[in-house]
Backbone as CSV, one residue per row, in Angstrom:
resi,resn,N_x,N_y,N_z,CA_x,CA_y,CA_z,C_x,C_y,C_z
1,MET,-1.655,12.281,-10.323,-1.834,11.330,-9.835,-3.092,10.633,-10.186
2,GLU,-3.201,8.927,-10.505,-3.611,8.319,-11.199,-4.440,7.257,-10.053
3,ILE,-5.368,7.364,-9.341,-5.419,6.026,-8.639,-6.874,4.981,-8.763
4,THR,-6.723,3.753,-8.647,-7.457,2.855,-8.804,-7.360,1.823,-7.521
5,SER,-9.065,1.133,-7.352,-9.338,0.845,-6.628,-10.444,-0.703,-7.064
6,ASN,-9.612,-1.803,-6.316,-10.288,-3.419,-7.058,-10.336,-4.017,-6.227
7,THR,-11.498,-5.224,-6.203,-11.375,-5.897,-4.853,-11.687,-7.485,-5.521
8,THR,-11.053,-8.734,-5.092,-11.041,-9.975,-5.328,-11.527,-10.476,-4.096
9,GLU,-12.642,-11.235,-4.033,-13.120,-11.590,-2.615,-12.362,-11.042,-1.249
10,ASP,-11.378,-11.474,-0.660,-11.051,-10.303,1.121,-9.795,-9.736,0.653
11,THR,-9.560,-9.567,-0.637,-8.046,-8.555,-0.772,-8.659,-7.447,-1.337
12,GLY,-8.552,-6.396,-1.407,-8.728,-4.784,-2.129,-7.116,-4.431,-2.232
13,TYR,-7.162,-4.085,-3.623,-6.342,-3.822,-4.102,-6.208,-2.102,-5.056
14,ILE,-4.959,-1.479,-4.060,-5.198,-0.106,-4.911,-3.992,0.503,-5.572
15,THR,-4.022,0.874,-6.917,-2.891,0.685,-7.451,-3.018,2.453,-7.580
16,LEU,-1.359,2.843,-7.411,-1.051,3.923,-7.788,0.429,4.312,-8.888
17,ILE,-0.301,5.669,-9.488,0.580,5.491,-10.798,1.013,6.979,-10.870
18,GLY,1.922,7.424,-10.588,2.670,8.737,-10.892,3.635,9.213,-9.822
19,GLN,2.629,9.913,-8.845,4.076,10.902,-8.017,2.983,10.788,-6.893
20,LEU,3.341,10.453,-5.875,2.535,10.021,-3.815,3.447,11.325,-3.200
21,TRP,2.861,12.744,-4.303,2.690,14.256,-2.382,1.903,15.008,-2.317
22,GLN,1.204,14.901,-3.069,0.024,16.166,-3.042,-0.802,16.028,-1.811
23,LYS,-1.485,16.436,-1.290,-2.596,16.537,-0.266,-3.690,16.298,-0.596
24,GLU,-4.212,16.302,-2.041,-5.236,15.431,-2.432,-5.325,13.862,-2.460
25,ASP,-4.114,13.556,-3.489,-4.261,12.211,-3.175,-4.051,11.204,-2.319
26,LEU,-3.339,11.750,-1.068,-2.878,11.676,0.041,-4.447,11.334,0.768
27,CYS,-5.425,12.522,0.544,-6.567,11.931,1.207,-7.672,10.929,0.327
28,ALA,-7.111,10.832,-0.952,-7.696,9.352,-1.602,-7.107,8.603,-1.219
29,ILE,-6.221,8.482,-1.293,-6.107,7.247,-1.115,-6.490,6.616,0.454
30,ASP,-6.858,7.717,1.628,-7.285,8.122,2.497,-8.581,7.248,2.486
31,GLU,-9.214,7.538,1.380,-10.765,7.129,1.271,-10.528,6.069,0.559
32,ALA,-9.836,5.779,0.104,-10.293,4.452,-0.733,-9.130,3.337,0.480
33,VAL,-8.807,3.401,0.942,-8.680,2.331,1.650,-9.645,2.941,2.946
34,GLU,-10.124,3.090,3.323,-11.438,3.334,4.680,-12.655,2.859,4.100
35,ASN,-12.802,2.990,2.521,-13.526,2.308,1.651,-13.547,0.475,2.123
36,LEU,-12.131,-0.274,1.517,-12.738,-1.365,1.559,-12.082,-2.111,2.871
37,ILE,-12.204,-1.328,3.798,-11.690,-1.339,5.211,-13.848,-1.389,5.743
38,GLN,-14.005,-0.445,5.337,-15.362,-0.435,5.334,-16.632,-2.050,4.986
39,ASN,-16.147,-1.959,4.002,-16.362,-2.641,2.907,-15.687,-4.531,3.310
40,ASN,-15.496,-4.830,4.528,-14.904,-5.805,5.189,-13.501,-6.797,4.295
41,ILE,-12.644,-5.451,3.947,-11.825,-6.418,2.838,-10.870,-6.507,4.225
42,THR,-10.300,-7.551,4.342,-8.821,-7.841,5.466,-7.828,-7.910,5.239
43,LYS,-7.002,-7.717,3.529,-6.257,-8.024,2.979,-6.223,-6.826,2.238
44,ILE,-5.157,-5.463,2.132,-5.498,-4.526,1.473,-3.109,-4.549,0.762
45,VAL,-3.733,-4.474,-0.414,-2.282,-4.409,-1.080,-2.566,-3.088,-2.266
46,LEU,-1.304,-2.319,-1.721,-0.589,-1.545,-2.566,0.246,-1.387,-3.284
47,ASP,-0.195,-1.215,-5.585,0.459,-1.276,-5.692,0.757,-0.634,-6.320
48,LEU,2.451,-0.420,-5.874,3.484,0.644,-6.259,4.313,0.527,-7.212
49,ASP,4.235,-0.157,-8.169,4.674,-0.251,-9.040,4.879,0.791,-10.374
50,ARG,4.084,0.940,-10.734,4.296,3.249,-11.519,3.810,3.995,-10.723
51,LEU,4.595,3.843,-9.321,4.239,4.749,-8.770,5.935,5.143,-8.736
52,GLY,6.372,6.384,-9.233,7.638,6.882,-9.416,8.559,7.549,-8.446
53,PHE,7.537,8.206,-7.210,7.904,9.446,-6.456,7.324,9.204,-5.161
54,ILE,7.357,9.765,-4.159,7.711,9.746,-3.065,8.025,10.458,-1.498
55,ASN,7.239,11.950,-1.264,7.329,12.437,-0.519,8.089,11.489,1.121
56,SER,8.278,12.661,2.258,7.801,11.756,3.503,6.235,12.008,3.761
57,SER,5.481,12.910,3.603,3.867,12.759,3.267,3.647,11.485,2.859
58,GLY,4.307,11.059,1.650,3.369,9.592,1.346,3.858,9.083,2.400
59,LEU,5.114,8.918,2.757,5.859,7.571,4.144,4.922,8.279,4.676
60,GLY,4.730,9.033,5.417,4.151,9.456,6.575,2.471,8.443,6.124
61,LEU,1.949,8.593,5.224,0.853,7.704,4.927,0.102,6.501,5.055
62,LEU,2.077,6.149,4.332,2.265,4.481,4.422,2.849,3.839,5.864
63,ALA,2.810,4.982,6.900,3.029,4.244,8.472,2.044,4.640,8.765
64,ARG,0.764,5.434,8.996,-0.422,5.277,9.016,-1.536,4.406,8.317
65,THR,-1.316,4.151,7.215,-2.249,3.401,7.292,-1.716,1.626,7.217
66,HIS,-0.443,1.287,7.573,-0.558,0.167,8.006,-0.607,-0.081,9.289
67,SER,-0.420,0.791,10.257,-0.746,0.984,11.622,-2.199,0.500,12.010
68,ARG,-2.881,1.352,10.716,-5.025,1.548,11.092,-5.089,-0.116,10.760
69,ILE,-4.090,-0.848,9.595,-4.747,-2.067,9.234,-3.812,-2.958,10.045
70,THR,-3.234,-3.043,11.172,-2.615,-4.009,11.366,-3.017,-3.682,12.763
71,GLU,-3.302,-3.018,13.342,-4.318,-2.894,14.287,-5.365,-3.553,14.419
72,LEU,-6.045,-3.844,13.260,-7.282,-4.477,12.916,-7.255,-5.123,12.892
73,GLY,-6.020,-6.087,12.951,-5.284,-7.727,12.857,-5.449,-7.652,11.058
74,HIS,-5.350,-7.342,10.476,-6.068,-7.636,9.008,-4.264,-7.115,8.161
75,LYS,-4.163,-7.551,7.279,-3.209,-7.543,6.272,-2.557,-5.926,5.173
76,PHE,-2.024,-5.358,5.314,-1.376,-4.206,4.093,-0.571,-4.967,3.948
77,ILE,0.000,-4.968,2.203,1.394,-5.327,1.678,1.107,-4.288,0.722
78,LEU,2.993,-3.961,-0.070,3.184,-3.329,-0.620,3.505,-3.678,-1.384
79,LEU,2.963,-4.192,-2.852,3.668,-4.639,-4.184,3.847,-3.732,-5.036
80,ASN,5.497,-4.333,-4.938,6.090,-4.588,-6.319,7.040,-2.695,-6.406
81,PRO,7.430,-1.934,-5.210,7.165,-0.672,-5.518,8.530,-0.800,-7.031
82,HIS,8.533,0.660,-7.466,9.446,1.139,-7.780,10.841,1.023,-7.659
83,SER,11.895,0.958,-7.738,13.190,1.037,-7.524,13.738,2.392,-6.667
84,SER,12.996,3.440,-7.306,13.283,4.910,-6.557,12.457,4.667,-4.794
85,VAL,11.348,3.977,-5.487,10.383,4.176,-4.242,11.179,3.006,-3.076
86,LEU,10.757,2.356,-3.571,11.445,0.915,-3.009,13.482,1.763,-2.091
87,GLU,13.552,1.971,-2.361,15.018,2.638,-2.046,14.227,3.805,-0.496
88,VAL,13.968,4.699,-0.999,12.835,5.980,-0.086,12.538,4.643,1.236
89,ILE,11.802,4.231,0.386,11.644,3.167,2.009,11.978,2.803,2.387
90,GLU,13.494,1.780,2.708,14.672,1.096,2.723,15.276,1.737,4.281
91,VAL,15.153,3.429,2.869,16.574,4.270,4.042,15.590,4.739,5.111
92,SER,13.913,4.871,4.757,13.595,5.302,6.228,13.128,4.603,7.052
93,GLY,13.572,3.079,6.858,12.941,1.673,7.775,12.234,1.103,7.851
94,PHE,11.248,2.045,6.527,10.234,1.086,6.724,10.112,-0.415,6.405
95,ASP,10.628,-0.440,6.139,11.024,-2.032,5.051,11.144,-3.101,6.366
96,LEU,11.490,-2.499,7.376,12.107,-3.580,9.023,10.574,-4.060,9.223
97,PHE,9.211,-3.095,8.570,8.120,-3.629,9.440,6.628,-3.421,8.712
98,MET,7.343,-2.902,7.772,6.294,-3.336,6.146,6.401,-5.018,5.606
99,THR,5.651,-5.377,4.963,5.637,-6.385,4.729,5.370,-5.902,2.660
100,ILE,6.702,-6.474,2.363,6.830,-6.272,0.846,6.817,-7.080,-0.259
101,ALA,5.926,-6.639,-1.190,6.458,-8.647,-2.020,6.888,-6.960,-3.354
102,LYS,7.672,-8.385,-3.955,8.790,-7.387,-4.613,8.449,-8.637,-6.204
103,SER,7.123,-9.330,-5.751,6.822,-9.540,-7.724,5.336,-10.299,-7.055
104,ALA,4.838,-10.691,-7.684,3.642,-11.587,-8.156,3.503,-13.038,-7.524
105,ASP,4.296,-13.213,-7.442,5.124,-14.870,-6.870,4.569,-14.645,-5.933
106,GLU,5.703,-13.616,-4.786,5.797,-12.750,-3.729,4.648,-12.490,-3.085
107,LEU,3.969,-12.410,-3.483,2.163,-11.911,-3.232,1.476,-12.757,-3.336
108,LYS,1.215,-14.076,-3.502,0.937,-14.677,-3.572,0.865,-15.305,-2.340
109,ILE,2.222,-15.886,-2.061,2.686,-16.606,-1.222,2.037,-15.764,0.412
110,ILE,2.156,-14.456,0.298,1.826,-13.843,1.343,0.429,-13.566,1.770
111,LEU,-0.363,-13.259,0.372,-2.108,-13.683,0.783,-2.412,-15.204,1.588
112,ALA,-1.568,-15.989,1.119,-2.180,-17.126,1.443,-1.655,-17.499,2.908
113,LYS,-0.919,-16.909,3.339,-0.445,-16.968,4.778,-1.731,-16.768,5.433
114,LYS,-1.990,-17.074,6.723,-3.442,-16.829,8.237,-2.763,-15.856,8.715
């Protein structure tokens, strides 16, 4: 899996490419999120457009990350999940409590809200 991270103002973007299931990838994402939090980033966007697979370990990571970020009063947004990943998120019920932007335009609207 390839993981990239960048920031603009108060928003951090983490892009995932490949498949999310290996322990070292989960740890790398945790580390990327923690780095953003430590740098006072208050909005974290997880770009899932090129993530082709996620398993229960990946879903657990999403839940823990969502919980951690929202407890801090920050925003956590899933951006444009690939259809197969979105299906897993929806079947798991995660779409009921997570913010999902299905396009760049939706993301802009969500990020603009306080």
